[in-house]
Structure formats: structure tokens, C-alpha cells
C-alpha angles and dihedrals in degrees: 000000000000125000094256091051090049090054091049091047091050091052097045126062097193109156129019130239122291118292117279120234094266101070132160119218136190140178134207123188134186131178111250134163125231121256094043134115127259123197117199131194104186129184121218115300147091113299136186117187111190144159114276134155116343094230104053153029116240123188119188120183137183135187140150113301093240091056099045093102089065093061120103121175121177127181119183121179114194116173112297094355138060133192126210120191124181131186122179147139117303092241134043094016114138125175133185115195117192119196137169106282091242101062134131111225134207107181130180117183124176096208140331143067119318126188123182115193132179098353116134117195139067117323128201109178128174125178131170098209136354143055125312121197112179131177110219094176099201124013089215090064089074130075104180116031128178132160131173140175122189095203120008142032135323121196119175107169096176088057097039095244130139121163137156138183130047127348098000121172146144138192136187143170120233140175098261131102098228127087125223120195120167124176127179128171099198130003137036134319120199119183111190137188 
């Protein structure tokens, strides 16, 4: 972790300590076809969005047992689009979202850690504070690419970019049909191949 990211991490308490032994868990599922669009409005927490079955959305959450009554997870699939909304405690809230591997994403997260794994399609991700770790598979899959961090670090290995400090960004045009837009106010962005 670079010096700027360490400063940001020291200033921000984004996500609590790992879950204690007494944890409460829940699952929500909805039928959904591949090649569609999913909009997400996510409260603070630790999130992993990954490829799952090609015929459904599955959201699994966990938190401390004494905070389980504060969790709200809603999944609504309506034609070619689905919406996922989460609300939970500020600490100890972990969520795994499984989607068809071919899905376009629009994700808004207030604060926390977000990992996106194995999802091909357009990605529009905006986070106020935290760490973003996103698989982009192949750089040539994307036409329009832009990423920016106001305070922190930006590492985009597939595009040959590494920057840190204040107001860091890059953009490029490529041959692909997907769009990649990533915005972060404070923290670290890692785009991986």
C-alpha cells in the first residue's frame, strides 16, 4: 500500500473488524437472465460481486447477530433490468452478490471495500470512500474507459497506469464494446486483468 493510501486508510474508518463467531446470515435470490443490466445502491460494508449461476441473482449477507435487525436487502428483477438495494449496520456488514457472468453493472456504494470478479460487461462504479478491486479481464473488451480518485491511489495494470496523490485520473478509447467508469473520492482503485 502506498504512502498516500496509508494516510487515507488512517483517516478513514470504513469497515469494522472481521465478524465475531456469533454471526447472523441471510440470502435473497431472484431469477434473472444473462446479458442484462443490474443497478445497485449499496450501504457501507464489505462487498464481493462475482459471477454465479447464469439464471439468477443471489445476495448473501452476514453481520453480527445483535445487528441483524438493521439489515435490509431487496432484489427486484423487472424485464431486462434488476435493482439491488442494501441497508445495514456501518460495521461488520459483509455481502456477496452473485450475478450471471455477462451482466452490465451500475454500482453506487457509500463506503467500504468492493471487489468485482468474473463479470464481463459494462461497469459504472462510484464510491465515496474505500478500496475498489475490479477485474477487467481484457483491456480490449472496453471502448470507453475512465477512472478517477480525488485522494488516493489508482492502479490500472491492464492499461499501464499507476498514479497516487490528489486528483488522479485517466481515460482512453479502445476497440471494445463495453464501457468502464470508476469514480472514488478517497481510497484506492485497483483494476486487474
